Each structure stands twice: as structure tokens, then as C-alpha cells.
N, CA, C and O atoms as a DFTB+ gen file, in Angstrom:
612 C
 N C O
     1  1     -25.903      -8.468      17.477
     2  2     -25.114      -7.264      16.717
     3  2     -25.581      -6.341      16.063
     4  3     -25.229      -5.162      16.090
     5  1     -26.848      -7.094      15.099
     6  2     -27.438      -5.711      14.369
     7  2     -27.748      -4.728      15.017
     8  3     -27.467      -3.598      14.618
     9  1     -28.567      -5.017      16.460
    10  2     -29.399      -3.980      16.902
    11  2     -28.287      -3.054      17.676
    12  3     -28.528      -1.862      17.864
    13  1     -26.971      -3.692      18.149
    14  2     -25.834      -2.644      18.517
    15  2     -25.692      -1.673      17.403
    16  3     -25.611      -0.451      17.525
    17  1     -25.668      -2.407      16.229
    18  2     -24.955      -1.425      14.834
    19  2     -26.141      -0.298      14.585
    20  3     -25.933       0.910      14.467
    21  1     -26.980      -0.724      14.550
    22  2     -28.674       0.072      14.258
    23  2     -28.660       1.382      15.449
    24  3     -28.927       2.569      15.264
    25  1     -28.234       0.665      16.746
    26  2     -28.350       2.156      17.421
    27  2     -27.187       3.077      17.772
    28  3     -27.051       4.148      18.363
    29  1     -26.256       2.020      17.029
    30  2     -24.832       3.144      17.113
    31  2     -25.280       4.259      15.841
    32  3     -24.936       5.434      15.974
    33  1     -26.117       3.801      14.520
    34  2     -26.098       4.639      13.643
    35  2     -26.977       5.625      13.813
    36  3     -26.821       6.691      13.219
    37  1     -28.116       5.391      14.720
    38  2     -29.444       6.139      14.724
    39  2     -28.809       7.371      16.063
    40  3     -29.095       8.560      16.206
    41  1     -28.056       6.651      16.717
    42  2     -27.030       7.934      17.410
    43  2     -26.677       8.751      17.096
    44  3     -27.065       9.856      17.475
    45  1     -25.277       8.422      15.791
    46  2     -24.624       8.852      15.186
    47  2     -25.677      10.300      14.226
    48  3     -25.266      11.457      14.134
    49  1     -26.916       9.840      13.685
    50  2     -27.331      10.672      12.903
    51  2     -28.292      11.573      13.692
    52  3     -28.761      12.520      13.061
    53  1     -28.723      11.400      15.200
    54  2     -29.170      12.310      16.213
    55  2     -28.362      13.214      16.658
    56  3     -28.810      14.324      16.947
    57  1     -26.949      12.902      16.807
    58  2     -26.153      13.913      17.047
    59  2     -25.558      14.899      15.854
    60  3     -24.978      15.951      16.123
    61  1     -25.765      14.448      14.558
    62  2     -25.078      14.829      13.439
    63  2     -26.580      16.279      13.393
    64  3     -26.488      17.476      13.118
    65  1     -27.830      15.422      13.799
    66  2     -28.832      16.945      13.734
    67  2     -28.543      17.684      14.650
    68  3     -29.013      18.806      14.458
    69  1     -27.816      17.568      15.851
    70  2     -28.160      18.471      16.847
    71  2     -26.833      19.576      16.480
    72  3     -26.796      20.651      17.077
    73  1     -25.785      19.229      15.481
    74  2     -24.830      20.108      15.286
    75  2     -25.166      20.966      14.286
    76  3     -24.508      21.987      14.090
    77  1     -26.142      20.663      13.610
    78  2     -26.935      21.679      12.448
    79  2     -27.547      22.599      12.951
    80  3     -28.452      22.288      13.726
    81  1     -27.309      23.881      12.725
    82  2     -28.248      25.161      12.607
    83  2     -28.444      25.486      11.372
    84  3     -27.835      25.135      10.362
    85  1     -29.472      26.289      11.529
    86  2     -30.342      26.717      10.173
    87  2     -30.755      28.097      10.378
    88  3     -31.491      28.322      11.338
    89  1     -30.430      28.958       9.699
    90  2     -30.767      30.633       9.671
    91  2     -31.287      31.114       8.360
    92  3     -30.547      31.053       7.378
    93  1     -32.555      31.609       8.256
    94  2     -32.782      32.208       7.003
    95  2     -33.057      33.726       7.347
    96  3     -33.844      34.103       8.215
    97  1     -32.209      34.629       6.448
    98  2     -32.328      36.277       6.778
    99  2     -33.168      36.346       5.996
   100  3     -33.434      35.469       5.175
   101  1     -33.938      37.807       6.170
   102  2     -35.232      38.422       5.479
   103  2     -34.251      39.394       4.900
   104  3     -33.842      40.054       5.856
   105  1     -33.756      39.746       3.951
   106  2     -32.884      40.972       3.522
   107  2     -33.861      41.921       2.613
   108  3     -34.522      41.646       1.611
   109  1     -33.714      43.044       3.285
   110  2     -34.690      43.873       2.388
   111  2     -33.951      45.208       2.662
   112  3     -34.620      46.240       2.609
   113  1     -32.554      45.280       2.967
   114  2     -31.745      46.810       3.374
   115  2     -31.214      46.841       1.755
   116  3     -30.876      45.920       1.011
   117  1     -31.296      48.373       1.535
   118  2     -30.667      48.690       0.454
   119  2     -28.929      49.848       0.818
   120  3     -28.079      50.335       0.072
   121  1     -29.053      49.843       1.698
   122  2     -27.610      50.702       1.935
   123  2     -26.613      50.028       1.525
   124  3     -26.948      48.847       1.429
   125  1     -25.132      50.262       1.120
   126  2     -24.377      49.306       0.450
   127  2     -23.866      48.944       1.616
   128  3     -23.902      47.730       1.819
   129  1     -23.146      49.960       2.910
   130  2     -22.384      49.841       3.973
   131  2     -23.018      48.700       5.212
   132  3     -22.463      47.839       5.894
   133  1     -24.093      49.060       5.135
   134  2     -25.217      47.858       5.842
   135  2     -25.109      46.464       5.306
   136  3     -25.175      45.484       6.048
   137  1     -24.937      46.380       3.964
   138  2     -25.082      45.364       3.192
   139  2     -24.136      44.603       3.349
   140  3     -24.277      43.382       3.424
   141  1     -23.133      45.144       3.416
   142  2     -21.594      44.043       3.189
   143  2     -21.324      44.028       4.599
   144  3     -20.473      43.245       5.022
   145  1     -22.009      44.879       5.468
   146  2     -21.333      44.496       7.349
   147  2     -22.462      43.317       7.458
   148  3     -22.040      42.164       7.545
   149  1     -23.674      43.511       7.458
   150  2     -24.534      42.480       7.988
   151  2     -24.830      41.434       7.092
   152  3     -25.389      40.446       7.568
   153  1     -24.481      41.461       5.512
   154  2     -24.717      40.044       4.732
   155  2     -23.249      39.504       4.718
   156  3     -22.779      38.766       5.585
   157  1     -22.561      39.993       3.570
   158  2     -21.253      39.414       3.385
   159  2     -20.306      39.487       4.556
   160  3     -19.426      38.656       4.332
   161  1     -20.113      40.008       5.534
   162  2     -19.413      39.770       6.441
   163  2     -19.846      39.364       7.833
   164  3     -18.906      38.941       8.506
   165  1     -20.825      39.378       8.344
   166  2     -21.762      38.605       9.233
   167  2     -22.271      37.348       8.697
   168  3     -22.413      36.365       9.425
   169  1     -22.479      37.340       7.767
   170  2     -22.366      35.443       7.326
   171  2     -21.398      34.186       7.576
   172  3     -21.641      33.014       7.863
   173  1     -20.062      34.972       7.326
   174  2     -18.920      34.421       7.149
   175  2     -18.720      34.470       8.646
   176  3     -18.370      33.425       9.193
   177  1     -18.954      35.879       9.589
   178  2     -18.287      35.394      11.046
   179  2     -19.311      34.380      11.677
   180  3     -18.939      33.933      12.762
   181  1     -20.595      33.901      11.192
   182  2     -21.706      33.306      11.611
   183  2     -21.500      31.875      11.352
   184  3     -21.998      31.028      12.093
   185  1     -20.787      31.571      10.330
   186  2     -20.481      30.922       9.669
   187  2     -19.417      29.967      10.731
   188  3     -19.485      28.956      11.430
   189  1     -18.285      31.160      10.286
   190  2     -16.984      30.532      11.116
   191  2     -17.117      30.190      12.373
   192  3     -16.279      29.409      12.825
   193  1     -18.436      30.793      13.445
   194  2     -18.304      30.369      14.574
   195  2     -18.822      28.853      14.593
   196  3     -18.176      27.903      15.037
   197  1     -19.762      28.812      14.182
   198  2     -20.456      27.573      14.298
   199  2     -19.580      26.245      14.033
   200  3     -19.711      25.180      14.637
   201  1     -18.639      26.535      12.980
   202  2     -17.759      25.301      12.574
   203  2     -16.379      25.431      13.824
   204  3     -15.700      24.490      14.234
   205  1     -16.277      26.702      14.173
   206  2     -15.214      26.697      15.627
   207  2     -15.823      25.598      16.536
   208  3     -15.058      25.009      17.300
   209  1     -17.046      25.298      16.516
   210  2     -17.511      24.749      17.680
   211  2     -18.204      23.507      17.132
   212  3     -19.263      22.998      17.500
   213  1     -17.292      23.106      16.087
   214  2     -17.475      22.097      15.550
   215  2     -19.462      21.566      15.529
   216  3     -19.996      20.597      16.068
   217  1     -19.982      22.510      14.810
   218  2     -21.091      22.663      14.424
   219  2     -21.222      22.843      12.880
   220  3     -20.152      22.918      12.276
   221  1     -22.563      22.936      12.025
   222  2     -22.660      23.370      10.852
   223  2     -23.784      24.416      10.844
   224  3     -24.861      24.090      11.343
   225  1     -23.606      25.848      10.237
   226  2     -24.415      26.312       9.947
   227  2     -25.047      26.587       8.582
   228  3     -24.289      27.202       7.831
   229  1     -26.762      26.155       7.853
   230  2     -27.109      26.426       6.757
   231  2     -27.250      27.788       7.172
   232  3     -27.356      28.261       8.303
   233  1     -27.228      28.437       5.816
   234  2     -27.591      30.142       5.402
   235  2     -28.340      29.970       4.364
   236  3     -27.979      29.304       3.394
   237  1     -29.614      30.632       4.473
   238  2     -30.444      30.759       3.501
   239  2     -30.740      32.492       3.599
   240  3     -30.565      33.045       4.685
   241  1     -31.179      33.259       2.442
   242  2     -31.552      34.655       1.999
   243  2     -32.200      34.479       1.533
   244  3     -32.199      33.648       0.625
   245  1     -33.468      35.402       2.008
   246  2     -34.598      35.809       1.048
   247  2     -34.543      37.082       0.609
   248  3     -34.399      37.878       1.537
   249  1     -34.619      37.679      -0.703
   250  2     -34.168      38.879      -0.975
   251  2     -35.494      39.393      -1.461
   252  3     -36.243      38.846      -2.271
   253  1     -35.686      40.707      -0.736
   254  2     -36.583      41.561      -1.155
   255  2     -36.793      42.730      -0.566
   256  3     -36.031      43.054       0.345
   257  1     -37.957      43.681      -0.991
   258  2     -37.719      45.345      -0.689
   259  2     -36.631      45.983      -1.401
   260  3     -36.432      45.767      -2.597
   261  1     -35.884      46.802      -0.663
   262  2     -34.676      47.395      -1.331
   263  2     -33.225      46.826      -1.611
   264  3     -32.182      47.435      -1.849
   265  1     -33.510      45.310      -1.496
   266  2     -32.108      44.388      -1.384
   267  2     -31.747      43.755      -2.753
   268  3     -30.783      43.041      -3.026
   269  1     -33.215      44.389      -3.905
   270  2     -32.852      43.461      -5.068
   271  2     -31.401      43.934      -5.800
   272  3     -30.772      43.020      -6.332
   273  1     -30.845      45.243      -5.866
   274  2     -30.294      45.831      -6.817
   275  2     -28.857      44.933      -6.218
   276  3     -28.000      44.772      -7.087
   277  1     -28.623      44.512      -5.222
   278  2     -27.616      43.873      -4.953
   279  2     -27.024      42.542      -5.836
   280  3     -25.909      42.028      -5.916
   281  1     -28.126      42.296      -6.355
   282  2     -28.356      40.891      -7.098
   283  2     -28.608      40.667      -8.632
   284  3     -28.973      39.635      -9.194
   285  1     -28.285      42.053      -9.231
   286  2     -28.583      42.169     -10.689
   287  2     -27.073      42.474     -10.979
   288  3     -26.052      43.015     -10.555
   289  1     -27.796      41.551     -12.277
   290  2     -26.529      41.684     -13.146
   291  2     -26.119      42.887     -14.134
   292  3     -24.923      43.158     -14.232
   293  1     -26.718      43.347     -14.596
   294  2     -26.639      44.434     -15.583
   295  2     -27.469      45.841     -14.738
   296  3     -28.674      46.081     -14.823
   297  1     -26.676      46.465     -14.115
   298  2     -27.836      47.533     -13.498
   299  2     -28.367      48.717     -14.529
   300  3     -29.435      49.264     -14.256
   301  1     -27.727      49.068     -15.559
   302  2     -28.025      49.890     -16.498
   303  2     -29.457      49.489     -16.876
   304  3     -30.314      50.373     -16.875
   305  1     -29.798      48.193     -17.209
   306  2     -31.203      47.750     -17.833
   307  2     -31.889      47.325     -16.014
   308  3     -32.464      46.263     -15.775
   309  1     -31.707      48.132     -15.238
   310  2     -32.615      48.319     -14.370
   311  2     -33.367      49.230     -13.524
   312  3     -32.997      50.340     -13.906
   313  1     -34.324      49.410     -12.467
   314  2     -34.303      50.738     -11.602
   315  2     -33.528      51.309     -11.040
   316  3     -33.790      52.325     -10.396
   317  1     -31.953      50.612     -11.179
   318  2     -31.060      51.155     -10.274
   319  2     -29.816      51.438     -11.170
   320  3     -28.714      50.943     -10.937
   321  1     -30.076      52.266     -12.203
   322  2     -29.645      52.258     -13.255
   323  2     -28.562      53.831     -12.682
   324  3     -27.428      53.961     -13.142
   325  1     -28.967      54.551     -11.981
   326  2     -28.363      55.849     -11.544
   327  2     -27.589      55.831     -10.665
   328  3     -26.867      56.808     -10.469
   329  1     -27.509      54.546      -9.769
   330  2     -26.949      54.765      -8.364
   331  2     -25.089      54.229      -8.634
   332  3     -24.644      53.089      -8.491
   333  1     -24.494      55.195      -8.953
   334  2     -23.580      55.029      -9.260
   335  2     -22.270      54.449      -8.093
   336  3     -21.153      53.951      -8.239
   337  1     -23.062      54.804      -7.009
   338  2     -22.171      53.783      -6.064
   339  2     -21.964      52.346      -5.957
   340  3     -20.965      51.663      -5.732
   341  1     -23.299      52.056      -6.201
   342  2     -23.418      50.455      -6.724
   343  2     -22.832      50.095      -8.217
   344  3     -22.342      48.974      -8.353
   345  1     -22.858      51.013      -9.376
   346  2     -22.371      50.629     -10.333
   347  2     -20.813      50.520     -10.243
   348  3     -20.181      50.048     -11.189
   349  1     -20.113      51.014      -8.953
   350  2     -18.455      51.254      -9.252
   351  2     -18.342      49.839      -8.201
   352  3     -17.400      49.047      -8.247
   353  1     -19.077      49.770      -7.616
   354  2     -19.136      48.135      -6.618
   355  2     -19.590      47.006      -7.205
   356  3     -18.954      45.990      -6.926
   357  1     -20.769      46.861      -8.147
   358  2     -21.083      45.480      -8.390
   359  2     -20.344      44.446      -8.815
   360  3     -20.640      43.272      -8.592
   361  1     -19.025      44.947      -9.653
   362  2     -18.128      43.667      -9.866
   363  2     -17.674      42.970      -8.583
   364  3     -17.577      41.756      -8.405
   365  1     -17.424      43.921      -7.754
   366  2     -16.911      43.213      -6.382
   367  2     -17.823      42.563      -5.635
   368  3     -17.725      41.426      -5.174
   369  1     -18.693      43.306      -5.536
   370  2     -20.184      42.307      -4.663
   371  2     -20.346      41.138      -5.339
   372  3     -20.641      40.095      -4.756
   373  1     -20.155      41.223      -6.696
   374  2     -21.051      39.834      -7.493
   375  2     -19.652      38.519      -6.929
   376  3     -19.826      37.322      -6.699
   377  1     -18.492      39.231      -6.860
   378  2     -17.598      37.914      -6.775
   379  2     -17.486      37.598      -4.984
   380  3     -16.921      36.592      -4.557
   381  1     -18.087      38.579      -4.129
   382  2     -18.010      38.167      -2.969
   383  2     -19.670      37.369      -3.041
   384  3     -19.616      36.253      -2.523
   385  1     -20.601      37.608      -3.392
   386  2     -21.791      36.831      -3.171
   387  2     -21.521      35.441      -3.698
   388  3     -22.023      34.431      -3.205
   389  1     -20.680      35.451      -4.750
   390  2     -20.237      34.213      -5.615
   391  2     -19.391      33.312      -4.659
   392  3     -19.735      32.155      -4.415
   393  1     -18.360      33.841      -4.169
   394  2     -17.662      33.116      -3.008
   395  2     -18.533      32.520      -1.807
   396  3     -18.471      31.312      -1.578
   397  1     -19.388      33.405      -0.998
   398  2     -20.458      33.329      -0.406
   399  2     -20.990      31.893      -0.464
   400  3     -20.890      31.073       0.448
   401  1     -21.694      31.654      -1.914
   402  2     -22.300      30.306      -2.211
   403  2     -21.244      29.362      -2.346
   404  3     -21.272      28.381      -1.603
   405  1     -20.204      29.502      -3.268
   406  2     -19.184      28.454      -3.503
   407  2     -18.684      27.947      -2.046
   408  3     -19.047      26.852      -1.617
   409  1     -17.899      28.737      -1.369
   410  2     -17.579      28.483      -0.034
   411  2     -18.189      27.853       1.055
   412  3     -18.041      26.682       1.403
   413  1     -19.040      28.904       1.678
   414  2     -20.234      28.888       2.897
   415  2     -21.473      28.422       2.519
   416  3     -22.395      28.559       3.322
   417  1     -21.739      27.741       1.139
   418  2     -22.677      27.050       0.387
   419  2     -23.801      27.857       1.118
   420  3     -24.526      27.350       1.975
   421  1     -23.875      29.039       0.741
   422  2     -25.409      29.893       1.232
   423  2     -25.925      29.886      -0.022
   424  3     -25.350      29.842      -1.110
   425  1     -27.372      29.946       0.325
   426  2     -28.733      29.692      -0.752
   427  2     -29.303      31.463      -0.793
   428  3     -29.419      32.302       0.100
   429  1     -29.532      31.493      -2.084
   430  2     -30.210      33.071      -2.064
   431  2     -31.617      32.691      -2.669
   432  3     -31.559      31.663      -3.343
   433  1     -32.593      33.143      -2.610
   434  2     -33.715      33.155      -2.875
   435  2     -34.079      34.526      -3.069
   436  3     -33.680      35.430      -2.334
   437  1     -35.029      34.729      -4.310
   438  2     -35.534      36.316      -4.597
   439  2     -36.698      36.370      -4.886
   440  3     -37.145      35.565      -5.703
   441  1     -37.596      37.430      -4.238
   442  2     -38.897      37.408      -4.763
   443  2     -39.203      37.869      -6.062
   444  3     -38.920      39.002      -6.450
   445  1     -39.863      36.881      -6.844
   446  2     -40.535      36.961      -8.047
   447  2     -41.596      38.116      -8.107
   448  3     -41.665      38.718      -9.178
   449  1     -42.440      38.501      -7.077
   450  2     -43.410      39.468      -7.417
   451  2     -42.765      40.509      -7.419
   452  3     -42.786      41.222      -8.422
   453  1     -41.999      40.875      -6.252
   454  2     -41.453      42.100      -6.387
   455  2     -40.236      42.245      -7.665
   456  3     -40.008      43.403      -8.017
   457  1     -39.650      41.413      -8.189
   458  2     -39.016      41.326      -9.682
   459  2     -39.922      41.962     -10.778
   460  3     -39.632      42.712     -11.709
   461  1     -41.220      41.381     -10.341
   462  2     -42.489      41.063     -11.666
   463  2     -42.427      43.019     -11.661
   464  3     -41.986      43.660     -12.614
   465  1     -42.935      43.608     -10.464
   466  2     -43.220      45.099     -10.041
   467  2     -42.134      45.691     -10.771
   468  3     -42.184      46.269     -11.857
   469  1     -41.059      45.448      -9.964
   470  2     -39.543      46.481     -10.528
   471  2     -39.570      46.015     -12.411
   472  3     -39.437      46.838     -13.318
   473  1     -39.673      45.269     -12.502
   474  2     -39.169      45.205     -14.397
   475  2     -38.271      44.177     -14.464
   476  3     -37.943      43.664     -15.534
   477  1     -37.727      43.741     -13.085
   478  2     -36.240      42.870     -13.260
   479  2     -36.539      41.273     -14.144
   480  3     -37.179      40.300     -13.746
   481  1     -36.036      41.411     -15.041
   482  2     -36.078      40.006     -15.707
   483  2     -35.281      39.025     -15.210
   484  3     -34.163      39.322     -14.791
   485  1     -35.773      37.616     -15.180
   486  2     -35.041      36.824     -14.648
   487  2     -33.707      36.455     -15.074
   488  3     -32.946      35.878     -14.296
   489  1     -33.384      36.742     -16.220
   490  2     -32.402      36.540     -16.850
   491  2     -31.353      37.723     -16.619
   492  3     -30.405      37.651     -17.401
   493  1     -31.311      38.621     -15.870
   494  2     -30.770      39.960     -15.292
   495  2     -30.418      39.836     -13.516
   496  3     -30.018      40.772     -12.823
   497  1     -30.664      38.564     -13.089
   498  2     -30.117      38.203     -11.654
   499  2     -29.310      37.085     -11.676
   500  3     -29.613      36.118     -12.375
   501  1     -28.199      37.107     -10.910
   502  2     -27.055      36.267     -10.855
   503  2     -27.359      34.727     -10.700
   504  3     -28.060      34.388      -9.746
   505  1     -26.795      33.598     -11.728
   506  2     -27.367      32.353     -11.776
   507  2     -27.284      31.935     -10.205
   508  3     -27.621      30.751     -10.207
   509  1     -27.040      32.268      -9.047
   510  2     -27.020      31.529      -7.920
   511  2     -27.954      31.618      -7.138
   512  3     -28.055      30.936      -6.118
   513  1     -28.904      32.626      -7.582
   514  2     -30.217      33.369      -6.787
   515  2     -31.233      32.489      -7.402
   516  3     -31.384      32.350      -8.616
   517  1     -32.015      31.820      -6.342
   518  2     -33.041      31.318      -7.186
   519  2     -34.854      32.236      -6.814
   520  3     -35.164      32.515      -5.656
   521  1     -35.480      32.449      -7.614
   522  2     -36.902      33.138      -7.516
   523  2     -37.336      32.018      -7.005
   524  3     -37.113      30.821      -7.184
   525  1     -38.386      33.019      -5.943
   526  2     -39.242      32.388      -5.348
   527  2     -40.525      33.075      -5.421
   528  3     -40.349      34.266      -5.678
   529  1     -42.088      32.674      -5.253
   530  2     -42.871      33.039      -6.107
   531  2     -43.652      34.520      -5.276
   532  3     -44.416      35.320      -5.817
   533  1     -43.169      34.540      -3.846
   534  2     -43.166      35.956      -3.037
   535  2     -42.265      35.472      -1.838
   536  3     -41.888      34.309      -1.694
   537  1     -41.978      36.496      -1.019
   538  2     -40.517      36.421      -0.358
   539  2     -41.643      35.863       1.250
   540  3     -41.231      35.336       2.283
   541  1     -42.731      36.147       0.975
   542  2     -43.566      35.680       2.209
   543  2     -43.441      34.023       1.845
   544  3     -42.771      33.334       2.614
   545  1     -43.815      33.659       1.168
   546  2     -43.978      31.595       0.565
   547  2     -42.273      31.740       1.109
   548  3     -42.117      31.089       2.143
   549  1     -41.389      32.225       0.784
   550  2     -40.038      31.426       0.780
   551  2     -39.789      31.479       2.072
   552  3     -39.508      30.372       2.532
   553  1     -39.783      32.577       3.039
   554  2     -39.722      32.806       4.550
   555  2     -40.841      31.607       5.018
   556  3     -40.212      31.007       5.890
   557  1     -41.690      31.183       4.940
   558  2     -42.675      30.234       5.183
   559  2     -42.380      29.182       5.301
   560  3     -42.467      28.537       6.346
   561  1     -41.825      28.654       3.875
   562  2     -41.415      27.071       3.431
   563  2     -39.604      27.128       4.454
   564  3     -39.324      26.223       5.240
   565  1     -38.765      28.169       4.232
   566  2     -37.966      27.758       4.748
   567  2     -38.004      27.982       6.831
   568  3     -37.162      27.480       7.576
   569  1     -38.904      28.627       7.178
   570  2     -39.062      28.332       8.528
   571  2     -39.490      26.716       8.790
   572  3     -38.832      25.933       9.476
   573  1     -40.595      26.442       8.169
   574  2     -41.440      25.170       8.210
   575  2     -40.029      24.251       8.197
   576  3     -39.895      23.363       9.039
   577  1     -38.944      24.525       7.155
   578  2     -37.902      23.587       7.050
   579  2     -37.216      23.531       8.569
   580  3     -36.830      22.428       8.954
   581  1     -37.094      24.380       9.212
   582  2     -36.359      24.406      10.732
   583  2     -35.386      25.774      10.554
   584  3     -34.654      25.966      11.525
   585  1     -35.287      26.617       9.609
   586  2     -34.695      27.615       9.580
   587  2     -35.139      28.550      10.852
   588  3     -36.274      28.559      11.329
   589  1     -34.135      29.262      11.269
   590  2     -34.217      30.438      12.245
   591  2     -34.777      31.387      11.224
   592  3     -34.315      31.284      10.088
   593  1     -35.951      32.543      11.506
   594  2     -35.721      33.768      11.274
   595  2     -35.437      34.750      11.872
   596  3     -35.849      35.255      12.916
   597  1     -34.308      35.145      10.770
   598  2     -33.430      36.839      11.297
   599  2     -33.581      37.770      10.140
   600  3     -33.136      37.428       9.045
   601  1     -34.267      39.102      10.323
   602  2     -34.521      40.303       9.588
   603  2     -33.031      40.711       9.531
   604  3     -32.188      40.415      10.378
   605  1     -32.834      41.426       8.420
   606  2     -31.959      42.268       7.922
   607  2     -32.921      43.618       7.546
   608  3     -33.587      43.583       6.511
   609  1     -32.948      44.400       8.127
   610  2     -33.341      45.668       7.972
   611  2     -32.449      47.031       8.004
   612  3     -32.989      48.125       7.840
């Protein structure tokens, strides 16, 4: 009886893993419309697709390049202080990003080396974003954890 129970449990664990997909988005775009389309809308569509097929999608995003600006709390204290379109959309973007974390469990990582170069303080990024030493290290680590690589450029 114990052997059958063990076989059943192992079988369930293997089936659960088969239903789990992982993706890491390498986010470098700085265009607001593309960001909304590819990240905010695209992630939700991807998550919904897998959920409707009885599977789970874990999403991680590694931020660098021109994408820093979408994750800054106070734009007036950043290299993006003159981007009027971004300033007008900042509050809405923050809510939508926060919603993706709370409702879809998206994990955001940001390149610390790039932040240092651009003089963006850790205190000036959203609390739901985790700094990583470099974007390359973040991408390597996540891919070695089984995340499929998808560039957003």
C-alpha cells in the first residue's frame, strides 16, 4: 500500500511539473507604446493562455537598456526627468505593474550595474523590483533555473 501511495505522489509531482512553464523576458525597450503592448498586455495574454490550458506560467523580467524608466518612483530625480509623456503615464504604469505582481506573480529584476551608471538609487525603484548584479547574471541564473529566454527589444 505504501509503495502505491508513493508511486501516486511521485506521478502527481511529475505531472505538476509538466504543467509549469517558465519564461524570462529580457526587457530593453524604452518606447512606452511597445512596453504597454509587449509587457503589460502581452504578459497577461500569455498567462491567461496557459491558465486556460490547465498549465501555469511563471514570468520573470530582467530590466536594463532603455527600460529602467518604467520602474522609477520619482522621475524628477532621474535621467528621465524631461520625458513629459512618461511623467504623465507614470502613476498608471505603476498601478499596472503592481497589479501584474499581485495578480499574476510576475517577478521583476533590474540591472544594478546599469542603475549605478545612470545614477538611479535603489530607493528610487519600485519596491516590487529586485536588483541583480548585472542583467547578464540575472538572465544566466534564471535560464539555469529552467526559464525560457525571450527578448523584448
